[in-house]
C-alpha positions as CSV (number, residue, x, y, z in Angstrom):
1,X,68.9,9.6,14.9
2,X,68.7,7.4,11.9
3,X,66.2,5.1,13.8
4,X,64.1,8.2,14.7
5,X,64.1,9.4,11.1
6,X,62.9,6.1,9.9
7,X,60.0,5.9,12.4
8,X,59.1,9.5,11.6
9,X,59.1,8.8,7.9
10,X,56.7,5.9,8.4
11,X,54.2,8.1,10.2
12,X,54.4,11.1,7.9
13,X,56.6,10.2,4.9
14,X,55.8,13.5,3.1
15,X,57.4,15.7,5.7
16,X,60.7,15.7,3.8
17,X,59.2,15.1,0.4
18,X,56.7,16.8,-1.9
19,X,53.2,16.7,-0.4
20,X,50.8,14.1,-2.0
21,X,47.8,15.1,-4.1
22,X,44.7,16.1,-2.2
23,X,42.1,13.6,-1.3
24,X,39.3,13.0,-3.8
25,X,36.5,15.5,-3.7
26,X,33.3,14.4,-1.9
27,X,30.4,13.5,-4.2
28,X,28.2,16.5,-5.2
29,X,25.2,17.6,-3.2
30,X,21.7,18.7,-4.3
31,X,23.0,22.3,-4.4
32,X,25.6,21.3,-7.0
33,X,23.5,19.0,-9.2
34,X,20.9,20.0,-11.9
35,X,17.4,20.0,-10.6
36,X,15.4,21.0,-13.6
37,X,15.4,20.0,-17.3
38,X,12.6,22.3,-18.4
39,X,10.2,19.5,-19.4
40,X,6.6,20.2,-18.3
41,X,4.1,17.7,-17.0
42,X,2.0,16.1,-19.8
43,X,-1.5,17.2,-18.8
44,X,-3.4,19.1,-16.2
45,X,-5.0,15.9,-15.0
46,X,-1.6,14.3,-14.5
47,X,-0.4,17.4,-12.6
48,X,-3.6,17.5,-10.4
49,X,-3.3,13.8,-9.7
50,X,0.3,14.1,-8.6
51,X,-0.6,17.1,-6.4
52,X,-3.5,15.2,-4.8
53,X,-1.3,12.3,-3.8
54,X,1.5,14.6,-2.5
55,X,-0.8,17.1,-0.7
56,X,-2.7,14.5,1.3
57,X,0.3,12.4,2.2
58,X,2.3,15.4,3.3
59,X,-0.4,16.3,5.8
60,X,-0.2,12.8,7.2
61,X,3.6,12.9,7.4
62,X,3.5,16.3,9.1
63,X,1.4,14.8,11.8
64,X,4.0,12.1,12.3
65,X,6.8,14.7,12.4
66,X,9.0,12.9,9.9
67,X,9.2,11.8,6.3
68,X,9.3,13.4,2.9
69,X,7.0,13.2,-0.1
70,X,7.4,14.9,-3.5
71,X,7.5,14.1,-7.2
72,X,8.6,15.0,-10.7
73,X,12.2,15.9,-9.5
74,X,15.6,14.4,-10.2
75,X,16.6,11.4,-8.2
76,X,20.4,10.7,-8.1
77,X,21.2,7.2,-7.1
78,X,24.6,6.7,-8.7
79,X,27.6,9.0,-9.4
80,X,27.4,8.1,-13.1
81,X,24.4,10.4,-13.3
82,X,26.6,13.4,-12.3
83,X,28.2,13.1,-15.7
84,X,25.0,14.2,-17.4
85,X,23.0,11.1,-17.2
86,X,20.2,12.6,-15.3
87,X,17.3,10.4,-14.2
88,X,13.9,12.1,-13.9
89,X,12.5,10.7,-10.8
90,X,9.1,9.3,-10.0
91,X,5.8,11.3,-10.4
92,X,5.4,10.7,-6.7
93,X,7.8,9.2,-4.1
94,X,7.9,8.8,-0.4
95,X,10.9,8.4,2.0
96,X,10.3,7.5,5.6
97,X,12.6,8.1,8.5
98,X,14.1,11.2,7.1
99,X,13.7,14.8,8.3
100,X,11.1,17.0,6.8
101,X,12.1,20.0,4.8
102,X,12.8,21.3,1.3
103,X,15.0,19.4,-1.2
104,X,16.1,20.6,-4.7
105,X,16.5,16.9,-5.8
106,X,16.8,13.6,-4.1
107,X,20.4,12.6,-3.8
108,X,20.7,9.1,-2.3
109,X,24.2,9.4,-0.9
110,X,23.3,12.7,0.7
111,X,19.9,11.6,2.2
112,X,21.2,8.2,3.2
113,X,18.5,6.2,1.4
114,X,16.5,5.7,-1.7
115,X,12.7,6.3,-1.7
116,X,10.6,3.7,0.1
117,X,7.5,4.1,-2.1
118,X,7.2,5.2,-5.8
119,X,4.1,6.0,-7.9
120,X,4.2,6.5,-11.6
121,X,1.4,8.1,-13.5
122,X,1.0,6.4,-16.9
123,X,0.4,8.2,-20.2
124,X,0.3,7.3,-23.8
125,X,3.9,8.3,-24.2
126,X,5.4,6.9,-21.0
127,X,3.6,3.7,-20.1
128,X,6.1,1.4,-21.7
129,X,8.9,3.1,-19.9
130,X,7.1,3.2,-16.6
131,X,6.2,-0.6,-16.8
132,X,9.6,-1.5,-18.2
133,X,12.8,0.6,-17.9
134,X,11.7,2.5,-14.8
135,X,10.4,-0.5,-13.1
136,X,13.8,-2.2,-13.5
137,X,15.6,0.9,-12.2
138,X,13.4,1.0,-9.1
139,X,13.8,-2.8,-8.6
140,X,17.4,-3.4,-9.5
141,X,19.2,-0.1,-8.9
142,X,17.3,1.8,-6.3
143,X,15.8,-1.2,-4.6
144,X,12.5,0.7,-3.9
145,X,10.4,-1.5,-1.6
146,X,7.0,-0.6,-3.0
147,X,6.1,0.5,-6.6
148,X,2.7,1.5,-7.9
149,X,1.4,2.8,-11.2
150,X,-1.8,4.5,-12.3
151,X,-3.3,5.8,-15.5
152,X,-5.3,9.0,-14.8
153,X,-7.1,8.6,-18.1
154,X,-7.7,4.9,-17.7
155,X,-8.3,4.3,-14.0
156,X,-8.7,0.5,-14.5
157,X,-4.9,0.4,-15.2
158,X,-3.4,0.5,-11.7
159,X,-1.2,-2.0,-9.9
160,X,1.2,-2.2,-7.0
161,X,4.2,-4.3,-6.2
162,X,6.4,-5.1,-3.2
163,X,10.1,-6.0,-3.4
164,X,10.8,-9.5,-2.2
165,X,14.0,-11.4,-2.9
166,X,15.0,-9.0,-5.6
167,X,11.7,-9.4,-7.4
168,X,8.6,-7.3,-7.5
169,X,5.6,-9.3,-6.4
170,X,2.1,-8.0,-7.2
171,X,0.1,-6.7,-4.2
172,X,-3.4,-8.1,-3.8
173,X,-6.4,-5.7,-3.5
174,X,-8.4,-6.1,-0.3
175,X,-12.1,-6.8,-0.1
176,X,-12.9,-3.2,-0.7
177,X,-10.7,-3.0,-3.8
178,X,-7.9,-1.1,-2.1
179,X,-4.2,-1.7,-2.7
180,X,-2.2,-1.8,0.5
181,X,1.0,-0.1,1.2
182,X,2.4,-2.2,4.1
183,X,5.3,0.2,4.7
184,X,3.1,3.2,5.2
185,X,0.2,1.4,6.9
186,X,-2.1,3.0,4.4
187,X,-3.7,2.0,1.1
188,X,-4.5,3.4,-2.3
189,X,-8.1,3.5,-3.6
190,X,-10.0,4.8,-6.5
191,X,-12.2,7.8,-5.6
192,X,-14.7,9.4,-7.9
193,X,-15.2,13.1,-7.2
194,X,-14.1,16.6,-8.0
195,X,-10.6,17.9,-7.2
196,X,-9.7,21.5,-7.9
197,X,-12.8,21.8,-10.1
198,X,-11.9,18.8,-12.2
199,X,-14.3,15.8,-12.0
200,X,-13.0,12.3,-12.5
201,X,-11.7,9.1,-10.9
202,X,-8.7,9.8,-8.8
203,X,-6.1,7.7,-7.0
204,X,-6.0,8.6,-3.3
205,X,-4.4,7.5,-0.1
206,X,-6.7,6.0,2.6
207,X,-6.2,5.3,6.3
208,X,-6.5,1.9,8.0
209,X,-10.3,2.4,8.1
210,X,-10.5,3.1,4.4
211,X,-11.1,6.8,4.7
212,X,-9.4,9.0,2.1
213,X,-6.7,11.2,3.7
214,X,-8.1,14.7,3.5
215,X,-6.9,17.5,1.3
216,X,-6.2,20.9,2.9
217,X,-9.7,22.1,1.7
218,X,-11.5,19.0,3.0
219,X,-9.8,19.2,6.3
220,X,-10.7,22.9,6.6
221,X,-14.3,22.1,5.7
222,X,-14.4,19.3,8.3
223,X,-13.1,21.7,10.9
224,X,-15.8,24.2,9.9
225,X,-18.5,21.5,10.1
226,X,-17.3,20.5,13.6
227,X,-17.3,24.1,14.7
228,X,-20.8,24.6,13.3
229,X,-22.0,21.4,15.1
230,X,-20.4,22.6,18.3
231,X,-22.0,26.0,18.0
232,X,-25.4,24.4,17.2
233,X,-25.1,22.1,20.2
234,X,-24.2,25.0,22.5
235,X,-27.2,27.0,21.1
236,X,-29.5,24.1,21.8
237,X,-28.1,23.7,25.3
238,X,-28.6,27.4,26.0
239,X,-32.2,27.3,24.7
240,X,-32.9,24.2,26.8
241,X,-31.5,25.8,29.9
242,X,-33.5,28.9,29.2
243,X,-36.7,26.8,28.8
244,X,-35.9,25.0,32.1
245,X,-35.4,28.3,33.8
246,X,-38.7,29.7,32.4
247,X,-40.5,26.5,33.4
248,X,-39.0,26.6,36.9
249,X,-40.0,30.3,37.3
250,X,-43.5,29.6,36.0
251,X,-43.9,26.7,38.5
252,X,-42.6,28.8,41.3
253,X,-45.0,31.6,40.4
254,X,-47.9,29.1,40.5
255,X,-46.9,27.8,43.9
256,X,-46.7,31.3,45.2
257,X,-50.2,32.1,43.9
258,X,-51.5,28.9,45.5
259,X,-49.9,29.8,48.8
260,X,-51.3,33.3,48.7
261,X,-54.8,32.0,47.9
262,X,-54.5,29.5,50.8
263,X,-53.6,32.2,53.3
264,X,-56.6,34.3,52.2
265,X,-59.0,31.5,53.2
């Protein structure tokens, strides 16, 4: 019996003793962490620029059936942040290989990964942080593979970097002036036009052929144009068929008249 008790105590030593303390609580989830600090975007142009990048890429990800894009939300990459050290995440970030769907914030230990691509929109009050402290966080702490920045009020100030050996190496623009995103198989380009009634030079995603990824409105107008072209082609086909039918009927009537005249000779 003594031998049995000893073996039993090795397997479950708390059976005859006070139970141990419970296991540590699991780390908090997005439902338990703050997701808003009440700070608004700086300008309408910054907000529109963020929306343009997110809107067009979300359509592209939807077609792939996976991936998440959002911005201006908390990104939690260390448990230290749960003690009140909240890190306001990128203006735009992309994560590949994750399910689509709503998030309140991006919690790395919950999602299983940090973002793959980050874009910061520079301003007079944030550019030093975006090019300094935030760059170091993305490079050293979150290990974000690709990082870009762009100043909506100074479009000449834009750059991209790819993580290599723990260092961000500058991405080279192609012959058309586009910055590649090797991870996405897309590129970023400067586009001059009007978005939501606001004219300017905007940063946009482009496909492998250099065509800007369409906004919802552009895609709808393109569909409408295709439908109009299809309807016009069908109308022209019907008119041509009608003309052929009229010509055939006229030729047949002429032949009948000739035949009737020949018989009367």
